C-alpha positions in Angstrom: 3.6 -11.1 -13.8 6.0 -12.5 -11.3 3.7 -14.9 -9.4 6.0 -15.0 -6.4 5.3 -11.2 -5.8 1.9 -11.5 -4.2 1.9 -7.7 -3.5 1.0 -7.0 -7.2 -1.9 -8.0 -9.3 -2.6 -7.6 -13.0 -6.1 -6.1 -13.8 -7.6 -5.7 -17.3 -9.3 -2.3 -17.7 -12.7 -3.1 -19.1 -15.9 -1.0 -19.3 -14.5 2.0 -17.4 -13.4 5.5 -18.0 -9.7 4.9 -18.6 -9.4 7.0 -21.8 -6.5 5.7 -24.0 -6.0 2.8 -21.6 -9.5 1.3 -22.0 -9.1 -2.5 -22.6 -5.5 -2.2 -21.4 -4.1 -3.3 -18.1 -3.0 -1.9 -14.8 -0.7 -3.3 -12.2 -2.2 -2.9 -8.7 -0.3 -2.8 -5.5 -1.3 -4.2 -2.1 -3.1 -0.9 -1.4 -5.4 -1.6 -4.4 -3.9 1.4 -6.3 -3.0 1.2 -10.0 0.7 2.0 -10.1 1.2 1.3 -13.9 -1.1 1.4 -16.9 -0.5 0.0 -20.3 -2.6 -0.3 -23.5 -2.6 -2.3 -26.7 -0.5 0.2 -28.6 2.4 0.1 -26.2 1.7 3.2 -24.1 2.8 3.0 -20.5 1.7 5.5 -17.8 2.9 5.6 -14.2 0.9 8.1 -12.0 3.2 10.7 -10.4 2.8 9.4 -6.9 4.4 6.1 -8.1 6.8 7.3 -10.8 9.8 7.2 -8.5 8.9 3.8 -7.0 9.2 1.8 -10.2 12.1 1.3 -12.7 12.2 -0.4 -16.0 14.2 -1.4 -19.0 13.3 -2.4 -22.5 14.8 -4.6 -25.2 14.0 -4.7 -28.9 14.5 -8.0 -30.8 15.1 -7.3 -34.5 14.4 -10.8 -35.5 10.9 -11.0 -34.0 10.2 -7.3 -34.0 9.1 -7.6 -30.3 9.8 -5.0 -27.7 9.9 -6.3 -24.1 9.5 -4.0 -21.2 10.6 -5.2 -17.7 9.1 -3.3 -14.8 11.0 -3.6 -11.5 10.1 -2.6 -7.9 12.3 -0.6 -5.5 14.3 -3.7 -4.7 15.2 -4.1 -8.4 13.1 -7.3 -8.7 11.0 -7.8 -11.8 7.3 -7.6 -11.1 6.0 -7.6 -14.7 7.1 -8.2 -18.3 5.2 -6.6 -21.1 5.8 -7.7 -24.7 4.8 -5.5 -27.6 4.7 -6.9 -31.2 5.6 -4.3 -33.8 4.0 -4.6 -37.2 6.0 -3.2 -40.1 4.7 -2.4 -43.5 6.9 -3.3 -46.5 
């Protein structure tokens, strides 16, 4: 998380009814709403109300097999970076 953006907070989703996102994370806004959910298999969900308020990009590094997602707010400033490690079977 971008610590200079105090309007956002990262929250781990423990012990709740979050379906596929149990034990994942959400990014909360200053209104205490989860505006983005992610889980440990790389799924990302943005509720419809916030779908147009966030943007993002991703990069895949072939050397490390990591995918990095960068989530940006409406002013195009990064508010979170999520890194997903891909395991490959040989």
